[in-house]
Structures are given as C-alpha cells and as structure tokens.
N, C-alpha and C positions, 0 to 999 in steps of 0.2 A: 225432510230433504230427499229428493228423488234420486234414485240410483240410476246412473247412466247405463243404457243397454250395452252389452258386449259388442265388440266390433263384428261386422258382417263377415261370415265365413263362406266363401264360394262353395257351391255344391261339388262334391267329389264324385266323379264318374266311375262307375264300376262296369267295365266292359265285359260283363259276364254273360254266360249262357252258351247255347249251341251255335255253331257257325259252320258254314260250308266254305271250301277253299278250292282254288285252282291255280296252277302255275304253268308257265311255258319258259323254256330256257335252252341253254347250250351246254354240251359236255366237252370235257378235255381229258381224255382217257389215256392211261398208261398200263403197262403190264411189267411184271418182274422178269419173266422169262418165257420162252417157247421151247418145248421139248417133245420128243416122241419116245415114250417108254419102250416101244418095240424096236427101236433103232440102236444096234450095238455101238454105232459110231457117234451117237448124239453128243457125248461128252467131249468130242474132239473139236466141235465147231465153236467159233466165236460169233457173237451176234453183233449186228450193226443196223441201227436205225429201226428197230422193231417198234411199231406204234400204230395208233389209230388216228384217222381224221376226226374232226369234230362232228357232232350230230345233234339233232334236236331232241328235246325231251318234253313230255307233257304229263301232268298229274292232276288228279282230283281227289278230294277227301272231305272228311268231316271232323269236327273237334269240339272241345268244350273249354271255355275260359273260366277257370275256377275263381280267380280274383284278378286284381290289377297287375299281378306279376307272374302268375303261373297258368299255363295252358297246355293242352295235349291234343294230338289229332292222329288219325290214321289215314294214309294215302295209298292210292294205287297209281303207279307211274309206268309209263311206256317210254323207253329210250330207243330212238330210231336207229337204223342201221348206220354203223360207223365202219368205213373202209379200213381194212387192216393191210399193212405192207411192211416190208423190211427184208433183211437177208441174213444168212449165216454163212461162214466160210471156214475152210481149213487152210491155214497158211502153208506156203512152201516149207519143206523140211519137217512136216508133221509125221504122224504115225504111219502114213502110207508111203513114206520115202521122200528123199530130198527133191525129187523132180515132180511131185504131185501137189496140186491144190484143187479144192472143190468149192463151189458156191451154190447156195440155194436161195432163190428169190421167192418170197411168199406174197400171196394175194388172197383176199377174202373179205368177209364182212361179219359184223357181230351186232346183235341187238339184245335188249333186256326188258323183262317185265318185273317190276319191283313192287312188293307190298311192305310197308314200313309203318311202325308206330313211333311217334315222336313226342318229346316233351320240350317245352320252351320256357325260358325265364326272361320276362320283359324287365328291362333295366331302368324303367322310369320314362316319363313322357315330358318332352319340352317342345312347345310350339307345335303340338300335334304329332311330333316325331318320337318314335319309340324304338331304340336299339334293343336287340335281343340276341341270345345265344341258345343253343339247344343240342339235342342228341337223339338218335333213333336207332332201332334195331328191327330186323325183319328178314325177308328172304328175297333172293334175286334169281330169276330163271334166265340164264345166259345161253343164247343160241348163236351158233356159228354156221354160216352158209357160204357156198361158193368158194371153199378153200382150195388153193392150188399151190403147189411147190414146183417151181422150175429149177432143175438142178443141172449144173455144168461141171464136168470134171476135166482137168487139164494135166496132161503128162508131156513134158517137153521132150522126152526121148522117143515118142511115137511119131510116125510119119503124119498121121492124122491126130492132132493133139486134143481135139474136142470130142467129148462124149456127152450126150444130152439125155436127160431123163425128166419126165413130167409125172408128178404125183397129184392125183385128185382125191379129195376126202369127202365123204358123205356129210350131209347136213345133220347136226345134232344139237341137243340142248341139255342143260344140267341145272338143277336147283342148288343154291348155295346160301349159307348164312351171310347176311349183309348188315353193315352198320354205317352210321353217318354222324358227322358233326356239322352243326349249322351256325350261321351268324348272319345278321342282316339288320335292316332298318325298315320300320313300318310307318306309314303316314295315314292318319285317320282322316279320311275325306269327309265322312259323316259319322255320327255315332254308330251306324250300322255297318259301315264299309271301311276297310283298311287295305291299302295297297302296300305290297312288300317288294323290296329289292333284296334278294338273298343269295348267299353263297353256301354251298355244301361240299364237304369232302366225304366221298362215299367209297367204301370198300365192297366190291361185288363178288369176291371169291374167284374161282377158276371158271374157265370155259373149255369145252372139248369139242373136237370134230368127230365125225363118224370114222369108220375104218377107211384105210387108204388103198388106192389102186395105183401102182407105179408102173409106168411104161417107159422102157429105155430104147425103144426101136426094135427090139427083138423079143423080149419076154414081158409079161405082165406079172407083177409081184403084189400080193395082197398083204397088208400090214395093219398094225394098230394105229389109232388116231393120234393127233397132236393135242397137247395140253397147253393152254394159255394160263400161266400161273399168276395169281395175286393181282387181279385187275382192280385198279382204283381210278377215280375221276374227280376232277375239280369242276363243279357245276356252278353256273351263274343263272339265276332264275328271276323272273318278274311274275308276281302273283297277286291274288286278291282274296281277302276274307270277307264274307258277308254274314253278319250276325242275324239270326232268325227273329230275335226280339230286340227292341230298343234297350239300351243300357238303363239300369235303374240309377236314380240319383238320390243322394241323401239330402233331405231338406235342410236349409240353413237353421241354425239355432236362434230362436227368438224368445225373449223373456219380457214380461211386463213389470214395470215398476209399481 
C-alpha cells in the first residue's frame, strides 16, 4: 500500500541580508520652553504660542535583516530649517509694578543633523503588508540661525508709553543625545524592494543660540544666548528598502513512497 505524500507546503521567504534605505518626510516639532540663563527677569515671563513650522526631512542608511521578524539599521538624517516663532509677556501687575507690562516676540529658524541606530520588529506579513515597531538611539546636532527678539515695554504712567528693544543672537549649534520610537507599514513590491509608510516620535534634546546683542535705541547690551529646551517631533515618512541580494527560499518538503 502506497503512502500518500504530505501536503504541499509553500516556500517560506526569508527577507534576510543587507539592505540600503532612504526616506523623505515632514516634521511637526515642539519645545518645552525657551529661556535665557543670563536674563534675571526670565522667570517673570509667560510664554504664548512658542513653536516651529513644519519642515522637510531626508535620510539614507544601511541595515541588515536577521530573520523574518528582526532587523536593524543605521541612518544619517538631515532635517531642514523650521521657522521658529512665538512670544513671551509680563502681565500688568507683575514684579515691575501695576502699570507695566512687557512683550517679547521671537523669530528664527532651526535645523538638525541626526545619526541614529535603530532596531525594528516586523509583526508578520499579510498580502505583502508588514506592520512594524521599533526604537532608536543616537545624536542630534541642533543649529539655530537668524534668531531675533523684538521687545516692547509699556508703562501707562509715562507720556510716551512704548519703549522698544531689539535683541539679535549669533548662530550656534549643539550636539545632544537623541532617541526615537517608530511604527509603520511596509509593502513588499518585489522580493528585493519594500516601500514603507512610517511614523517616528523623536526627542532631539536642546538647541542654543549664540551670545546676544540687545539694542534699545540708546545702548547696546551683550548677553548670554537663549536655550530651546526639550525639542521633540512627530515625523511622517515615506521610504524604500532595497535588499542587495534576493531572499533565500526554503524548498518544499518532498518524499517518495
């Protein structure tokens, strides 16, 4: 009596090996606070609308797929200039007296260069679609340029109630520890190529300006720079992974009766 062969088992793809990657996307950045360590009155100000406009990002990198569920890569990322704006104010009745208030309006821009090592966990593949999650650590060089603070002081008891001051800060950059969390969906166009739609939450650390020069119409006062504290961003990216070698397939099991 002949023994029936076992049922056919489809080959299992192992999307393994080295790959190159590239991404393009948009940033949505925030900061916790803006302060000037050299300003004795900094603690008196309330902030309003401090933030950044969106900007483009680009990255390239290389990685290795260890098996069907785990991979890792290293990327270099450039985050384009994001315009900075917002204001700080001292309300009437503050420390300078009941008839005084002050407003500072801020302008400038910020960009970053990021180097990051990432790990990803692929959560299974259905109809060529693979959801994934991941995390990364690295460094971010945050550069501030064109920073300006337009200040207005108002005292209702003066005949001329407005006093204006303009503060310019030099361009400066600073390296920071950076980390990120990732999630997304990959579509395997071919065995060698996968397209990704990804989201990243990234913490970029602080950014600083250079020393300031303040001009109030009479005198010029030199001071310390401003600090943008705890910059984070919600990024949306479209990317591609290109595997340098085709994936290896396990042959189907065949027995003879």
